[in-house]
N, C-alpha and C positions, 0 to 999 in steps of 0.2 A: 489557243493560238492567236496572238494579238496580231492586226496585218496593218500594218505602218504607212504603209503606201496607196492603200484604198482596192480597187478592183479594178483591173482583174486582179487576183492576189496569185502570188509567184506559183502555188500550188493550180490553180487555174492557167496559168498559161503552159507551166509544163504538160498537165493532163492535154491541152488543147493540142500541141506541139506531139504527141503522143499517138492521138486520133490520128491526127493527120497524116502520120506516118503507116501508124497503121491501117488504115483505109485508100487514103487518097495514092501514097507512095507504093505500098504493097498492089495495089489495084492494077495499077501502070507499068508494073515493073515483075520479072519473073528471074530467075537462078540467085546467084548472091546478091545481087540488088535489092530483093525484095530479100533473104535474107536478111541481109543488114537492117534495112531498115526494120524489121522484124526486131531483131535484137537490141536495135536503139530505139525501138516503142516499147520496151520490157526495162532498158534502164531506164527509161523518163519516167514511166510508173513506180518505181521503185524510187526515182529520188521524190517523188511527188509523194508517197508515203511518210518517206520521209518528214516531209516539208509538212503535214497534217498530223503527225504523231506526237500523238499525249502519254506515251506511258514510260518518256525519255528522263521523268521523276523518280520513277520506280528502279530504275536502270541505277540512277544514279543512287540514289537510298541503297538498293542493294549491296554497291562496292562502298559505299560509305559505311555500312554497319561493319563491313571486312574492314577497314580504314585503308582504303584504295582509293584513288581519283579517277583512274581509269584500268581499261581491262590490260594494256598490256601491264603495270604494273600488278596484277595480280597473278597473269599467266607466270610472269617471271617468278614472284612468290611461291607459283604453285609446282613451278619446276624444282627449285633448291626444298622442297619436301619442308617448308616451314609454316605449313598451314594444316600437314598431319594430322593434328591433334584438335583441328578444328572443322572433321571433314563433315558434319551434318551441315555446318553453317553455310560449308563453300560450296556443297550440292544444292543448297536453297538459293543461294548467289548465282550459280549456274543456270539453274530449273527456270529464272528471270531473266540473264543476260541471253538463252537462247530460246525462248519465248517470243524475249522482244527483236531479237536477228528474224526469227521463221515470219514474227508478223509485219514484217518491212519487205522480207527476199521474198516470202511463200506466203502470201496469206491464206490462212485456214491448215495453213499445218504447223498453227502455234497453238492449236488447242490441246489441253491433255488429253491421252486415252484414258 
């Protein structure tokens, strides 16, 4: 990913904010405020992973291989049953989409068993 704005990068700023929430704010708060600080830190870590993600091209390629620009169009077509005859291709694409999403939302869960 090219950084047009120099340092700190957007991902570094997001990571710093997440660390602040996770370490400083949570240590100074308890109860509901501490919980919400933890949730906010987790959200920022997801944003950081999205900013650093280098696998989005594989997702676009998988969708494009089936003739779709995005997941919404693919899901609509699947619901209509229009891809029933391309089951293996659809499953391969869905595996890539799920692995990608897991790598962003739940790192470590994206590894095939």
